[in-house]
C-alpha positions as CSV (number, residue, x, y, z in Angstrom):
1,M,-26.4,43.6,48.8
2,N,-25.1,40.3,50.3
3,G,-22.8,38.3,48.1
4,P,-22.6,34.7,48.0
5,S,-19.9,34.8,50.6
6,D,-22.2,36.3,53.2
7,N,-24.7,33.7,52.9
8,F,-25.3,30.0,54.2
9,D,-23.4,27.8,52.3
10,E,-25.1,24.4,51.9
11,M,-22.0,22.2,50.8
12,R,-19.1,23.8,53.1
13,D,-19.3,25.2,56.3
14,P,-17.3,28.8,57.1
15,A,-14.2,27.1,58.0
16,G,-14.5,25.4,54.1
17,A,-15.2,22.0,55.1
18,V,-17.4,20.0,53.4
19,R,-20.8,19.6,55.7
20,P,-22.0,15.7,56.3
21,A,-24.8,15.5,53.8
22,Y,-22.2,16.7,51.0
23,A,-19.7,14.3,52.1
24,G,-20.3,11.4,49.7
25,Y,-21.0,13.4,46.7
26,A,-17.5,15.6,47.4
27,Q,-15.4,12.7,47.5
28,W,-16.8,11.3,44.2
29,F,-16.4,14.7,42.8
30,D,-12.6,15.1,43.7
31,E,-11.7,11.8,42.2
32,Q,-13.4,12.6,38.7
33,D,-11.4,13.7,35.8
34,R,-12.2,17.7,35.4
35,G,-12.1,17.5,31.3
36,W,-14.5,14.5,31.9
37,L,-16.8,16.4,33.9
38,R,-17.0,19.3,31.5
39,R,-17.8,16.7,28.7
40,K,-20.3,15.5,31.0
41,D,-21.8,18.9,31.7
42,R,-21.9,19.5,27.6
43,E,-23.5,16.0,27.4
44,A,-26.4,17.2,30.1
45,E,-27.5,20.2,27.6
46,N,-27.7,17.9,24.7
47,V,-29.6,15.3,26.5
48,F,-32.4,18.3,27.4
49,R,-32.3,19.6,24.0
50,R,-33.2,16.6,22.5
51,T,-35.7,15.2,25.0
52,G,-37.3,19.0,24.3
53,I,-37.2,20.0,27.6
54,T,-38.5,23.6,27.1
55,F,-40.5,26.5,28.4
56,N,-41.7,29.6,26.9
57,V,-40.9,33.1,28.0
58,Y,-43.7,35.4,27.5
59,S,-42.0,38.8,26.4
60,E,-43.7,42.3,25.6
61,Q,-42.5,41.9,22.1
62,E,-43.5,37.8,21.4
63,A,-43.0,34.7,23.2
64,E,-40.2,32.2,22.3
65,E,-39.1,28.5,23.4
66,R,-36.0,28.3,25.4
67,L,-34.0,25.5,27.1
68,I,-34.1,25.4,31.0
69,P,-30.5,25.3,31.9
70,F,-29.6,22.2,34.2
71,D,-26.5,22.4,36.5
72,M,-25.3,18.9,37.2
73,V,-24.3,19.5,40.7
74,P,-27.0,18.1,42.8
75,R,-28.5,20.0,45.8
76,I,-28.3,17.3,48.7
77,V,-30.6,17.6,51.8
78,S,-29.9,15.1,54.5
79,A,-32.7,12.5,56.0
80,G,-33.0,14.7,59.3
81,E,-33.9,18.1,57.6
82,W,-36.0,16.3,55.1
83,R,-38.2,14.6,57.9
84,K,-38.3,18.2,60.0
85,L,-39.2,20.0,56.4
86,T,-42.2,17.6,55.7
87,K,-43.6,18.1,59.1
88,G,-44.0,21.7,58.1
89,I,-45.2,21.2,54.9
90,E,-48.1,18.7,56.0
91,Q,-49.4,20.9,58.3
92,R,-49.6,24.0,56.0
93,V,-51.0,22.1,53.2
94,R,-53.6,20.8,55.8
95,A,-54.4,24.3,56.8
96,L,-54.7,25.8,52.9
97,N,-57.2,22.6,52.4
98,A,-59.2,23.9,55.2
99,F,-58.8,27.7,54.8
100,I,-60.3,27.0,51.1
101,H,-63.3,24.9,52.6
102,D,-64.2,27.5,55.2
103,L,-63.9,30.4,52.4
104,Y,-66.6,29.1,50.2
105,H,-68.7,27.5,53.0
106,R,-69.0,29.5,57.0
107,Q,-66.2,31.8,56.7
108,E,-65.6,31.0,60.2
109,I,-61.9,32.7,59.8
110,I,-63.6,36.1,58.9
111,R,-66.2,35.9,61.5
112,A,-63.2,35.3,63.9
113,G,-61.6,38.6,62.8
114,R,-58.3,36.6,61.9
115,V,-58.5,37.4,58.2
116,P,-59.8,40.5,56.6
117,E,-63.2,40.4,54.3
118,R,-61.6,42.8,52.0
119,L,-59.3,40.2,50.6
120,L,-62.1,38.2,49.2
121,R,-64.0,41.5,47.9
122,N,-63.1,42.2,44.2
123,N,-60.8,39.2,44.4
124,E,-60.7,37.5,40.9
125,A,-59.4,34.3,42.5
126,W,-62.3,33.8,44.6
127,L,-65.3,31.9,42.5
128,P,-69.1,32.4,43.6
129,E,-69.6,29.2,41.6
130,M,-67.5,27.5,44.4
131,V,-69.9,28.7,47.7
132,G,-71.6,26.1,49.5
133,F,-70.0,23.2,47.5
134,T,-67.3,20.5,48.7
135,P,-65.3,18.7,46.0
136,P,-65.0,14.9,46.2
137,G,-63.6,13.6,49.4
138,G,-63.3,17.2,50.6
139,V,-60.1,17.9,48.6
140,Y,-59.4,21.1,47.1
141,T,-55.6,21.2,46.6
142,H,-54.8,18.2,45.0
143,I,-51.3,19.1,43.9
144,V,-49.6,21.7,45.9
145,G,-46.1,23.0,45.4
146,I,-44.6,25.0,48.3
147,D,-41.6,27.2,47.5
148,L,-39.1,27.1,50.4
149,V,-35.9,29.4,51.0
150,R,-33.0,28.7,53.3
151,T,-31.2,31.0,55.0
152,G,-29.0,29.2,57.8
153,P,-28.3,25.4,59.2
154,N,-32.1,25.4,60.5
155,D,-34.0,28.3,58.9
156,F,-36.3,27.2,56.3
157,F,-38.8,29.6,55.5
158,V,-41.8,29.6,52.9
159,L,-41.6,31.8,49.9
160,E,-45.1,31.2,48.6
161,D,-47.8,28.5,48.2
162,N,-48.7,27.2,44.7
163,A,-52.1,25.7,45.0
164,R,-53.9,26.8,41.6
165,T,-51.8,24.5,39.2
166,P,-47.9,24.3,40.3
167,S,-45.7,23.5,37.7
168,G,-42.7,22.2,37.3
169,V,-42.5,18.4,38.5
170,S,-41.5,17.2,35.1
171,Y,-38.3,18.7,35.7
172,M,-37.8,17.3,39.0
173,L,-38.3,14.0,37.1
174,E,-35.9,14.5,34.3
175,N,-33.3,15.8,36.0
176,R,-33.2,12.7,38.0
177,E,-33.3,10.6,34.9
178,T,-30.7,12.7,33.3
179,M,-28.3,12.2,36.6
180,M,-28.5,8.8,36.9
181,A,-28.2,7.9,33.2
182,M,-24.8,10.1,33.3
183,F,-23.4,9.2,36.5
184,P,-24.9,5.6,37.4
185,E,-21.9,4.8,39.8
186,L,-22.7,7.5,41.8
187,F,-26.0,6.5,42.8
188,T,-24.4,3.2,44.0
189,R,-22.2,4.9,46.4
190,V,-24.9,7.4,48.0
191,G,-28.0,6.5,49.1
192,V,-31.0,8.9,47.6
193,E,-34.2,8.6,48.1
194,T,-36.3,7.8,45.0
195,V,-38.7,10.6,42.9
196,S,-39.4,8.4,39.9
197,D,-42.4,7.0,41.2
198,Y,-44.0,10.7,41.7
199,P,-46.4,10.1,38.3
200,R,-47.6,6.6,39.8
201,K,-48.5,8.4,43.1
202,L,-50.1,11.1,41.3
203,A,-52.4,8.8,39.3
204,R,-53.1,7.1,42.3
205,S,-53.7,9.8,44.4
206,L,-56.6,11.3,41.7
207,A,-57.9,8.3,41.3
208,A,-58.7,8.6,45.1
209,C,-60.7,11.8,44.6
210,A,-62.7,10.0,42.0
211,P,-66.4,11.6,42.0
212,P,-69.6,9.9,43.1
213,K,-71.1,9.1,39.4
214,C,-67.6,7.1,39.0
215,E,-68.6,3.5,37.9
216,G,-65.7,1.0,38.0
217,K,-61.9,1.8,37.5
218,P,-61.6,5.8,37.6
219,R,-60.6,7.4,34.4
220,V,-58.2,10.4,34.7
221,A,-57.2,12.4,32.0
222,V,-55.1,15.8,31.8
223,L,-56.6,18.7,30.3
224,T,-54.0,21.3,28.4
225,P,-54.3,24.5,26.7
226,G,-52.8,23.1,24.0
227,I,-49.2,23.2,22.4
228,Y,-48.3,26.9,22.7
229,N,-48.8,27.1,26.8
230,S,-45.3,27.5,28.4
231,A,-46.4,24.0,30.6
232,Y,-47.3,22.2,27.6
233,Y,-44.3,19.8,27.7
234,E,-45.1,19.1,31.3
235,H,-48.7,18.3,30.5
236,A,-47.7,15.2,27.8
237,F,-45.1,14.1,30.1
238,L,-47.1,13.6,33.1
239,A,-50.3,12.1,30.9
240,D,-47.8,9.7,29.3
241,Q,-45.9,8.6,32.5
242,M,-49.5,8.5,34.2
243,G,-51.2,6.3,31.6
244,A,-53.9,8.8,31.2
245,E,-55.1,10.8,28.3
246,L,-53.7,14.3,27.2
247,V,-57.0,16.4,26.0
248,E,-57.6,19.6,24.7
249,G,-61.3,21.2,25.6
250,G,-62.2,20.5,21.8
251,D,-61.7,16.7,22.9
252,L,-64.4,17.1,25.5
253,R,-68.1,17.5,25.9
254,V,-70.8,16.9,28.3
255,I,-73.0,14.2,27.4
256,D,-75.9,12.8,29.6
257,G,-74.6,15.0,32.6
258,R,-71.0,13.5,32.5
259,V,-67.8,15.0,31.0
260,A,-67.0,12.9,28.0
261,M,-63.7,12.5,26.1
262,R,-63.7,11.5,22.1
263,T,-61.9,8.4,21.5
264,T,-61.9,6.1,18.5
265,G,-64.6,4.4,19.6
266,G,-67.0,7.1,20.3
267,Y,-67.1,9.3,24.0
268,V,-66.5,7.6,27.2
269,P,-66.9,9.4,30.5
270,V,-63.7,11.1,32.5
271,D,-64.1,10.9,36.2
272,V,-61.0,12.8,37.2
273,L,-59.6,16.0,35.0
274,Y,-56.5,17.1,36.4
275,R,-56.3,20.4,34.4
276,R,-53.5,22.6,33.4
277,V,-56.1,25.6,32.4
278,D,-56.9,28.7,34.9
279,D,-60.4,29.1,36.3
280,D,-61.2,31.5,33.8
281,F,-60.8,29.4,30.8
282,L,-62.6,26.5,32.1
283,D,-66.2,26.7,31.5
284,P,-67.0,29.9,29.0
285,L,-70.7,29.2,30.6
286,S,-69.8,30.2,34.0
287,F,-66.4,32.3,33.4
288,N,-65.0,34.0,30.5
289,P,-67.8,33.4,27.4
290,D,-64.8,34.0,24.7
291,S,-62.9,30.8,26.3
292,M,-62.1,27.9,23.5
293,L,-59.7,26.2,26.1
294,G,-62.2,24.4,28.4
295,V,-65.6,22.7,28.4
296,P,-69.2,24.4,28.1
297,G,-71.0,22.8,31.1
298,I,-68.5,21.2,33.2
299,M,-69.2,23.2,36.3
300,D,-72.8,22.3,36.3
301,V,-71.6,18.4,35.9
302,Y,-68.6,19.4,38.8
303,R,-71.6,20.2,41.1
304,S,-73.8,17.5,40.4
305,G,-70.9,15.1,41.3
306,G,-70.3,13.9,37.8
307,I,-66.5,14.9,37.9
308,T,-63.4,15.5,39.9
309,I,-61.6,18.5,38.9
310,A,-57.9,19.1,40.2
311,N,-57.0,21.4,41.6
312,A,-60.9,22.4,42.6
313,P,-61.8,25.8,40.7
314,G,-61.1,28.5,43.0
315,T,-58.1,27.1,44.9
316,G,-56.2,30.2,43.5
317,I,-57.2,32.3,46.3
318,A,-54.8,30.5,48.4
319,D,-51.7,31.7,46.1
320,D,-52.6,35.3,46.8
321,K,-49.3,37.0,48.3
322,A,-51.8,39.0,50.4
323,I,-53.5,36.0,51.9
324,Y,-49.7,34.7,52.3
325,S,-49.0,37.2,54.4
326,F,-51.7,35.9,57.0
327,M,-50.7,32.0,56.5
328,P,-49.2,32.3,60.4
329,E,-52.7,32.8,61.4
330,I,-54.3,30.6,59.2
331,V,-52.5,27.6,60.2
332,E,-52.9,28.3,64.0
333,F,-56.7,28.8,63.6
334,Y,-57.1,25.5,61.6
335,T,-54.7,23.2,63.3
336,G,-54.4,24.7,66.3
337,E,-50.5,25.0,66.1
338,K,-47.9,27.5,65.6
339,P,-46.7,27.2,62.0
340,L,-43.4,24.8,61.9
341,L,-42.2,26.4,58.8
342,P,-42.3,30.3,59.1
343,N,-43.4,32.8,56.4
344,V,-41.3,35.3,55.4
345,E,-41.4,38.6,57.0
346,T,-44.4,40.4,55.1
347,F,-45.7,43.8,55.2
348,R,-48.9,44.6,53.9
349,C,-49.0,47.7,51.4
350,A,-52.9,48.3,52.0
351,D,-52.0,48.9,55.7
352,P,-50.9,52.6,56.0
353,D,-47.9,52.2,58.3
354,S,-46.1,49.5,56.5
355,L,-46.7,51.3,53.1
356,K,-44.6,54.4,54.6
357,Y,-42.4,51.9,55.7
358,V,-42.0,50.3,52.3
359,L,-41.7,53.5,50.2
360,D,-39.2,55.0,52.6
361,N,-37.1,51.4,52.4
362,L,-37.4,50.6,48.4
363,A,-33.8,50.1,47.7
364,E,-33.7,47.3,50.5
365,L,-36.9,45.6,49.7
366,V,-38.5,43.3,47.2
367,V,-41.9,44.0,46.3
368,K,-44.3,41.7,44.7
369,E,-47.9,42.2,42.9
370,V,-50.2,40.6,45.0
371,H,-51.7,38.6,42.2
372,G,-48.3,38.3,40.3
373,S,-46.1,35.1,39.5
374,G,-43.3,34.0,37.5
375,G,-41.1,36.5,39.1
376,Y,-42.9,39.1,36.5
377,G,-44.3,42.3,37.9
378,M,-41.9,42.5,41.0
379,L,-39.1,45.1,42.2
380,V,-35.9,43.5,43.6
381,G,-34.9,47.0,45.5
382,P,-30.9,46.3,45.9
383,T,-30.4,45.4,41.9
384,A,-32.7,48.2,40.7
385,T,-32.1,51.1,39.1
386,R,-33.1,54.4,40.4
387,R,-35.7,54.8,37.4
388,E,-37.4,51.4,38.5
389,I,-37.7,52.3,41.8
390,A,-38.9,55.9,41.0
391,L,-41.8,53.7,38.8
392,F,-42.7,51.4,41.2
393,R,-43.0,54.1,44.2
394,R,-45.8,55.7,41.6
395,K,-47.5,52.2,41.2
396,L,-47.3,51.6,45.1
397,E,-48.8,55.0,45.9
398,A,-51.9,54.8,43.4
399,K,-52.5,51.0,44.4
400,P,-51.0,50.1,47.5
401,E,-53.4,47.4,48.0
402,N,-52.0,45.3,45.2
403,Y,-48.9,44.6,46.8
404,I,-47.0,43.2,49.4
405,A,-43.3,43.6,50.2
406,Q,-40.4,41.5,51.8
407,P,-36.8,42.0,53.2
408,T,-34.2,41.0,50.8
409,L,-33.2,37.3,52.3
410,A,-29.9,36.3,52.5
411,L,-30.8,33.1,50.5
412,S,-28.4,29.8,51.0
413,T,-26.2,29.0,48.2
414,C,-25.1,25.5,46.6
415,P,-22.4,25.4,44.4
416,V,-22.7,25.1,40.5
417,F,-20.4,23.6,37.7
418,T,-18.5,26.2,36.1
419,R,-15.5,26.0,34.2
420,K,-13.5,27.1,36.7
421,G,-14.7,24.5,39.1
422,L,-17.4,25.0,41.8
423,S,-18.6,28.0,42.7
424,P,-21.7,29.3,45.3
425,R,-25.1,30.3,43.1
426,H,-28.3,31.2,45.4
427,V,-31.3,28.4,45.4
428,D,-35.0,27.9,46.2
429,L,-36.6,24.7,46.6
430,R,-40.1,23.6,45.6
431,P,-41.4,20.1,46.8
432,F,-44.4,18.9,45.7
433,V,-47.4,17.4,47.6
434,L,-50.2,14.9,46.8
435,V,-53.7,15.4,48.6
436,S,-56.2,13.0,48.8
437,P,-58.8,11.4,51.0
438,D,-56.0,8.9,52.2
439,G,-53.5,11.4,53.3
440,V,-50.9,14.0,52.0
441,E,-47.7,12.6,50.2
442,I,-44.6,14.4,49.9
443,T,-42.0,13.4,47.1
444,P,-38.7,13.4,48.9
445,G,-37.2,15.8,46.7
446,G,-38.6,18.7,44.7
447,L,-37.5,21.1,42.1
448,T,-34.2,23.3,43.2
449,R,-34.1,26.4,41.2
450,V,-30.8,28.0,41.2
451,A,-29.9,31.6,39.7
452,L,-27.2,31.1,37.2
453,K,-25.9,34.7,37.5
454,K,-23.1,35.4,40.2
455,G,-25.1,37.1,42.9
456,S,-28.4,37.4,41.3
457,L,-31.2,36.6,43.4
458,V,-33.7,35.5,40.9
459,V,-34.3,31.9,40.4
460,N,-37.3,32.1,37.6
461,S,-36.6,29.9,34.6
462,S,-38.4,33.1,32.8
463,Q,-36.0,35.4,34.4
464,G,-32.7,33.4,33.8
465,G,-32.5,30.7,36.4
466,G,-31.9,27.3,35.9
467,T,-32.6,23.8,37.7
468,K,-30.6,21.0,39.8
469,D,-31.7,17.5,40.8
470,T,-32.9,17.5,44.4
471,W,-31.4,14.8,46.6
472,V,-32.5,13.6,50.0
473,L,-30.4,11.2,51.3
474,K,-31.6,8.1,52.7
475,D,-31.4,7.2,56.7
């Protein structure tokens, strides 16, 4: 497998010279005392520990809470690079929204033969309850996270789309706050676009999607599964930053055709519910009857214009990795344009020829479950043992339609701070996108995830990855 030396280094060119985007930072870094930097590195860890910035890891034995490792060297993107990225991200998000609307209405893309109907059949993410219904403002994907990887100076690819309930934005905000507290003078020397107004923009964007029955200023609430959820810290953080109520299913009930939340002054209607609960648990009357996390009857209120649910139920179909493989066709079908951001080459194992190729080349490929997420249920061929490959081969042969495969990408690297100085590690990037009837807004930054183990390509926090502050430079 390619080591970091064979990959595009975002800070230095092949001759070792610092690239223009990193010039201001590199000059500042070289002026600093190494012992002071090491103390700052420990200080950052203590800040995260005090603030309680943790996530849960679900193992086969039990769930445990861990600190997300934070690396204090920022990932820096130039203003020009960011402009190109935002054009591609906006095109993709608009296409995703149009695609989801089409799937729950006339299904023109299926009639045109561009996407096979089998992708909807037996797909748990596709909800019959959404057929023929258009959410308030026509917005399905209010908050989207687009995972990007870089392989060269001008080569960015979309690794996956997160249209259901993308997480990680609280880490983007806390990373920046930590960096500004630790190195205030650095931000006076280097002009960096702000990300701290994201919660205000999120609140404004959600309020713009208020339902027909909303009267006066829209009331926004965040629905969390509760303190044992892996992203609970983020739910509480965003509710607090937005000035919204944090609620659990037990705090809500349907009263007079509206979803109302319990307050000290009685029940008051909620207009927009930013839900961080999966579709299946949202309404025990419509979906999983055993769910204690949702609100009985919320889907009836939703369909009658009494509440906005963000993201809309049924958007998870766009997270499906088999659907992902059709995104170039989807973008072209709804925008009339070629995708500005390409997909990673993807082999659909449901196709016999692709399956044969994948089985013949398992040791070179990354194989993912169609409905999987978080780095679970995948095979990274170049780092897998013979036994792991043999086990995966049997899974593929038994249910090929459950998997897609991709080549192992030469992911770009960014430096991380180590005891011996700066050292390259592989990274990806998740920019966060807000969609409302007023337009598409992309926060200038995002969550950079970094594979902290040397040579590792797995950046997921659940698999030992960390995070970095992401700087988009001002012009």
